[in-house]
C-alpha positions as CSV (number, residue, x, y, z in Angstrom):
1,M,0.1,-0.1,0.0
2,T,1.3,3.3,-0.6
3,D,-0.1,7.2,-0.4
4,Q,1.1,7.9,-3.5
5,P,-1.6,8.7,-6.0
6,L,-1.7,6.2,-9.3
7,Y,-3.1,7.6,-12.6
8,A,-6.0,6.3,-14.8
9,P,-5.2,6.6,-18.3
10,I,-8.3,7.8,-20.1
11,P,-8.3,8.3,-24.1
12,L,-8.1,12.0,-25.1
13,Q,-8.7,13.7,-28.4
14,W,-8.6,17.2,-29.3
15,V,-11.8,18.1,-31.3
16,G,-12.6,21.0,-33.5
17,P,-12.3,23.9,-34.1
18,L,-15.3,25.5,-33.0
19,R,-16.1,28.9,-34.1
20,F,-17.2,31.5,-31.6
21,S,-18.6,34.7,-31.2
22,G,-20.4,36.4,-28.0
23,N,-19.4,38.4,-24.7
24,V,-16.5,36.0,-23.6
25,I,-14.8,34.7,-27.0
26,D,-15.5,36.7,-30.1
27,G,-14.1,35.8,-33.6
28,E,-11.9,32.9,-32.5
29,E,-11.9,29.3,-33.7
30,V,-10.8,27.0,-30.7
31,S,-10.4,23.0,-30.6
32,V,-11.2,21.3,-27.5
33,P,-9.9,18.3,-25.7
34,L,-12.3,15.6,-24.6
35,A,-11.3,12.8,-22.4
36,T,-13.5,9.9,-22.7
37,Y,-13.8,5.8,-22.9
38,E,-16.9,6.6,-25.4
39,S,-15.1,7.0,-28.4
40,P,-18.1,7.8,-30.8
41,L,-18.3,11.3,-28.9
42,W,-15.3,12.6,-30.7
43,P,-16.7,12.6,-34.1
44,S,-20.0,13.4,-33.1
45,V,-18.7,16.7,-31.5
46,K,-16.3,17.2,-34.3
47,R,-19.5,17.2,-36.7
48,G,-21.1,19.7,-34.5
49,A,-17.9,21.9,-34.6
50,K,-17.9,21.7,-38.4
51,V,-21.3,23.0,-38.6
52,S,-20.3,26.0,-36.6
53,A,-17.9,27.1,-39.2
54,F,-20.6,27.2,-41.9
55,V,-22.7,29.8,-39.5
56,D,-22.5,33.4,-39.6
57,G,-20.8,34.2,-36.1
58,G,-20.4,30.4,-35.4
59,I,-21.7,29.4,-31.9
60,R,-23.0,32.4,-30.3
61,A,-22.1,32.0,-26.6
62,T,-23.4,34.3,-23.8
63,L,-22.2,34.1,-20.2
64,V,-25.3,35.3,-18.5
65,D,-24.1,35.1,-14.9
66,E,-21.4,33.5,-12.5
67,R,-21.8,32.8,-8.9
68,M,-20.9,29.5,-6.5
69,S,-22.7,28.8,-3.7
70,R,-22.3,27.1,-0.2
71,S,-25.5,27.0,2.1
72,V,-25.4,26.6,5.7
73,Y,-28.1,26.2,8.2
74,F,-28.6,27.0,12.0
75,R,-31.1,26.1,14.9
76,A,-33.1,28.4,16.4
77,E,-35.7,28.0,19.3
78,H,-38.6,28.8,17.1
79,A,-39.4,30.0,13.1
80,G,-39.8,33.6,14.4
81,A,-36.3,33.5,15.9
82,A,-35.4,32.4,12.8
83,L,-36.9,34.8,10.9
84,A,-35.7,37.8,12.7
85,A,-32.1,36.5,12.4
86,A,-32.6,36.3,8.6
87,E,-34.1,39.7,8.1
88,D,-31.1,41.1,9.9
89,L,-28.5,39.3,8.0
90,R,-30.0,40.9,4.7
91,T,-29.0,44.3,5.9
92,R,-25.5,43.5,6.8
93,R,-23.9,42.4,3.3
94,E,-21.3,44.9,3.6
95,Q,-20.1,43.7,6.9
96,M,-20.5,39.9,5.8
97,Q,-18.0,40.8,2.9
98,E,-15.5,42.2,5.2
99,V,-15.6,38.8,7.3
100,V,-15.2,37.1,3.7
101,S,-12.2,39.2,2.8
102,G,-10.4,37.8,5.6
103,A,-10.9,34.3,4.4
104,S,-9.9,34.9,0.9
105,R,-8.5,37.7,-1.8
106,F,-10.9,36.6,-4.5
107,A,-14.2,35.8,-3.0
108,R,-16.9,38.2,-3.5
109,L,-20.2,37.7,-1.8
110,V,-22.7,38.8,-4.3
111,D,-26.0,37.5,-2.8
112,L,-27.6,35.2,-0.2
113,H,-30.9,33.5,-0.1
114,V,-32.7,31.7,2.8
115,Q,-35.1,29.0,3.3
116,H,-37.0,27.9,6.5
117,A,-38.0,24.6,7.7
118,G,-39.7,24.6,11.2
119,N,-37.0,26.1,13.5
120,L,-34.3,25.9,11.1
121,L,-32.7,28.7,9.0
122,F,-30.8,27.7,5.9
123,V,-28.8,30.3,4.3
124,R,-27.2,30.2,0.7
125,F,-24.1,32.1,0.5
126,E,-23.3,33.1,-3.3
127,F,-20.0,34.4,-4.3
128,T,-17.7,35.3,-7.2
129,T,-14.6,33.3,-7.1
130,G,-12.1,34.5,-9.5
131,D,-10.4,32.0,-11.8
132,A,-11.2,29.0,-9.3
133,S,-14.4,26.9,-9.4
134,G,-14.8,27.8,-5.8
135,H,-15.5,24.7,-4.0
136,N,-13.2,25.4,-1.2
137,M,-13.1,29.1,-1.6
138,V,-16.9,29.2,-0.7
139,T,-16.8,26.7,2.0
140,L,-13.8,28.7,3.7
141,A,-15.6,31.7,3.6
142,A,-18.8,30.2,5.2
143,D,-16.6,28.8,7.6
144,H,-15.5,32.1,8.6
145,L,-19.2,33.6,8.4
146,M,-21.0,31.3,10.8
147,P,-19.3,31.9,13.9
148,W,-19.5,35.9,13.2
149,I,-23.3,35.3,12.7
150,L,-23.6,33.0,15.7
151,Q,-21.6,35.8,17.7
152,L,-24.3,38.3,16.6
153,H,-27.1,36.1,17.1
154,P,-26.6,33.9,20.0
155,E,-30.2,32.8,19.8
156,L,-29.1,30.7,17.0
157,E,-27.0,27.3,17.0
158,Y,-24.7,25.7,14.8
159,G,-26.3,23.4,12.5
160,S,-24.0,22.5,9.5
161,I,-21.5,23.8,7.3
162,S,-23.2,22.3,4.6
163,G,-27.0,22.3,4.5
164,N,-27.7,20.9,1.0
165,F,-29.3,24.2,-0.4
166,C,-26.0,25.0,-2.2
167,S,-26.8,22.4,-3.9
168,D,-23.6,20.7,-4.7
169,K,-23.6,17.4,-6.7
170,K,-27.1,16.7,-6.5
171,A,-30.2,17.1,-9.0
172,T,-32.2,20.0,-7.6
173,A,-34.4,22.8,-8.9
174,V,-32.6,25.5,-7.3
175,N,-29.6,25.6,-9.1
176,G,-31.4,25.8,-12.3
177,I,-33.5,28.8,-10.8
178,L,-30.6,30.3,-9.2
179,G,-27.3,29.3,-11.1
180,R,-24.4,27.5,-9.6
181,G,-20.8,28.1,-11.2
182,K,-21.2,29.7,-14.8
183,N,-24.5,30.2,-16.5
184,V,-23.9,30.1,-20.3
185,V,-26.4,30.0,-23.0
186,T,-25.2,28.8,-26.5
187,E,-27.1,29.4,-29.8
188,L,-26.7,28.8,-33.7
189,T,-28.9,29.6,-36.6
190,I,-28.1,26.9,-39.3
191,P,-29.2,27.5,-42.8
192,R,-31.4,24.4,-44.0
193,R,-28.7,23.6,-46.5
194,I,-26.3,23.0,-43.8
195,V,-28.4,20.9,-41.9
196,Q,-29.2,18.5,-44.9
197,R,-25.7,18.3,-45.9
198,L,-23.8,18.2,-43.0
199,L,-26.4,16.8,-40.3
200,K,-28.3,14.5,-43.0
201,S,-31.3,15.7,-41.5
202,T,-34.1,18.8,-41.5
203,P,-34.9,21.5,-39.3
204,E,-38.3,20.2,-38.9
205,A,-37.2,16.7,-38.0
206,I,-34.7,18.2,-35.4
207,A,-37.1,20.6,-33.9
208,R,-39.8,17.9,-33.6
209,L,-37.4,15.5,-32.3
210,N,-36.2,17.9,-29.2
211,T,-39.7,18.6,-28.3
212,E,-41.1,15.0,-28.3
213,K,-37.6,13.5,-27.0
214,N,-36.4,16.0,-24.8
215,L,-39.4,18.0,-23.7
216,I,-42.3,15.6,-23.4
217,G,-40.0,12.5,-22.9
218,T,-38.0,14.0,-20.0
219,T,-41.5,15.1,-18.5
220,L,-42.6,11.8,-18.3
221,A,-39.7,10.5,-16.8
222,G,-39.9,13.1,-13.9
223,G,-36.9,15.0,-15.2
224,L,-35.8,18.0,-12.9
225,R,-34.8,21.4,-14.6
226,S,-33.7,18.9,-17.3
227,A,-34.5,18.5,-21.1
228,N,-31.7,17.7,-23.0
229,A,-30.2,14.3,-24.9
230,H,-26.6,14.0,-23.4
231,Y,-25.1,17.0,-21.9
232,A,-23.4,14.8,-19.4
233,N,-21.2,13.2,-22.0
234,M,-19.6,16.2,-23.2
235,L,-19.3,17.5,-19.7
236,L,-17.5,14.5,-18.3
237,A,-15.2,14.4,-21.2
238,F,-14.2,18.3,-21.0
239,Y,-14.0,18.0,-17.1
240,L,-11.7,15.3,-17.2
241,A,-9.3,16.8,-19.7
242,T,-9.1,20.1,-17.9
243,G,-9.0,19.0,-14.3
244,Q,-12.5,19.9,-13.1
245,D,-14.3,18.0,-10.3
246,A,-16.3,15.5,-12.5
247,A,-19.0,15.1,-9.7
248,N,-20.3,18.4,-10.8
249,I,-21.5,17.0,-13.8
250,V,-24.6,16.3,-11.8
251,E,-25.7,19.9,-11.8
252,G,-23.9,20.9,-14.8
253,S,-26.1,18.4,-16.9
254,Q,-29.4,19.8,-15.9
255,G,-30.1,22.4,-18.9
256,I,-32.8,22.7,-21.5
257,T,-32.1,22.1,-25.1
258,Q,-34.2,24.4,-27.4
259,A,-34.7,23.8,-31.3
260,E,-37.2,25.7,-33.8
261,V,-37.7,26.3,-37.4
262,R,-36.9,30.0,-38.2
263,D,-37.8,30.9,-42.2
264,G,-37.0,27.3,-42.9
265,D,-33.4,27.3,-41.1
266,L,-32.9,25.6,-37.5
267,Y,-32.4,27.7,-34.4
268,F,-30.7,25.4,-31.9
269,A,-29.6,26.6,-28.3
270,C,-28.4,24.8,-25.3
271,N,-28.8,26.6,-21.9
272,L,-26.4,25.5,-19.2
273,P,-27.1,27.4,-15.7
274,S,-24.7,25.4,-13.7
275,L,-21.0,24.9,-15.3
276,I,-18.6,24.6,-12.6
277,V,-15.4,25.0,-14.2
278,G,-12.1,26.9,-12.9
279,S,-8.5,27.3,-14.4
280,V,-6.7,27.3,-11.4
281,G,-7.1,25.4,-8.0
282,N,-7.7,21.7,-7.2
283,G,-7.1,19.2,-10.2
284,K,-4.3,21.0,-11.7
285,G,-0.5,21.9,-11.3
286,A,2.4,19.8,-10.3
287,G,2.1,16.1,-11.5
288,L,-0.9,17.0,-14.0
289,E,1.0,17.9,-16.8
290,T,-1.6,17.0,-19.2
291,V,-4.4,19.1,-18.0
292,E,-1.7,22.0,-17.7
293,E,-0.9,21.9,-21.2
294,N,-4.6,21.6,-22.0
295,L,-5.4,24.7,-20.4
296,R,-2.7,26.5,-21.9
297,R,-3.7,25.4,-25.4
298,L,-7.2,26.5,-24.5
299,G,-5.9,30.0,-24.0
300,C,-7.0,29.6,-20.4
301,R,-3.5,30.2,-18.8
302,E,-3.1,33.9,-19.9
303,E,-2.4,37.0,-18.0
304,R,-5.6,38.3,-17.6
305,E,-8.2,40.1,-14.7
306,P,-9.3,37.7,-12.3
307,G,-12.1,35.2,-13.3
308,A,-11.6,35.8,-17.2
309,N,-9.6,32.6,-17.8
310,A,-12.3,30.7,-16.0
311,R,-15.0,32.4,-17.9
312,R,-13.3,31.5,-21.6
313,L,-12.9,27.8,-20.0
314,A,-16.7,27.9,-19.4
315,V,-17.7,29.1,-22.7
316,L,-15.4,26.6,-24.4
317,C,-17.2,24.0,-22.3
318,A,-20.6,24.9,-23.4
319,G,-19.7,25.2,-26.9
320,A,-18.5,21.5,-26.9
321,V,-21.8,20.7,-25.1
322,L,-23.7,22.2,-27.9
323,C,-21.7,20.6,-30.8
324,G,-22.4,17.2,-29.2
325,E,-26.1,17.7,-28.5
326,L,-26.7,18.8,-32.2
327,S,-24.7,15.9,-33.8
328,L,-26.7,13.2,-31.5
329,L,-30.4,14.9,-31.8
330,A,-29.6,15.0,-35.7
331,A,-28.5,11.3,-35.9
332,Q,-31.5,10.0,-34.0
333,T,-33.9,11.6,-36.6
334,N,-32.6,8.9,-38.9
335,P,-33.3,5.3,-38.2
336,G,-30.4,3.1,-37.4
337,E,-27.7,5.8,-37.4
338,L,-26.8,6.1,-33.8
339,M,-26.2,2.3,-33.4
340,A,-24.5,1.9,-36.7
341,A,-21.9,4.5,-35.8
342,H,-21.3,3.1,-32.3
343,V,-20.7,-0.4,-33.8
344,K,-18.5,1.0,-36.6
345,I,-16.2,3.0,-34.3
346,E,-16.1,0.9,-31.3
347,R,-15.7,-2.4,-33.0
348,N,-12.8,-1.2,-35.2
349,A,-10.8,0.5,-32.2
350,R,-10.6,-2.8,-30.7
């Protein structure tokens, strides 16, 4: 037995380039690394990337918001005491930021939300975290805030540093509503001739499949803030290649795909409100040279203002998700295409 880590080899390919425009990346073509045992994912994402090259502006990627959350909870004698404490906390944002600044140079408190359950008070703190994904940063900030709050409100008792209202690595509605990590929307308007030539489908067929499969099918399955074909595949492959916490694909894959026919062309969009990625922090550094090289090639190791590299990383990840989602839906409009591709690629690889 040894305490030294061992490394599991995961096949990795660079796929692309993906063409981008938007408020984070504008006018660039960038390839992305995907680490996966599911080898058909590479040509599938590549096909979506090829489509982006034939679309005016490529993938329009809009970073809507960013915030990382940690929820704590306290016990009060009764709900009235919990409510009074919560109302007081809402007036003390500047003081709480002073406490947070003692824990981190980069954490900035941007909001807080509360929930009540009997005598329990749940407080969800939301922070920006610079270029880190922020798991440890927000927990450390909360760890500083809790004793400060307990000193201010001795009528409260410590519950836990994590109250599951965060909500970390769980399928919940709150992350889709409030966001956790980077909230990115990616869009394409694909000319009909490109849909037919590259995707071997039609705008009508893809839009109909999206409604019937992703929206209706997911509703029948009891899906939670989720209406997509396979966001998790691209997220996991991108997260492993860039040193992210892979378990965060749980909330990351809760997103909604849109597809509609516009003047005969296909409008296609992916909504990802909980992309938890960072260009620094755990999962990078010494011993992880492949991750470091991947981040460098992606342009996420540049000298920029704090947070800019992580925002770039999130947009690149969201672009890969769109490419894979588009390609799979197109394949599923044609009987037999999906399975034929898997059989051909995976058996030939043996």
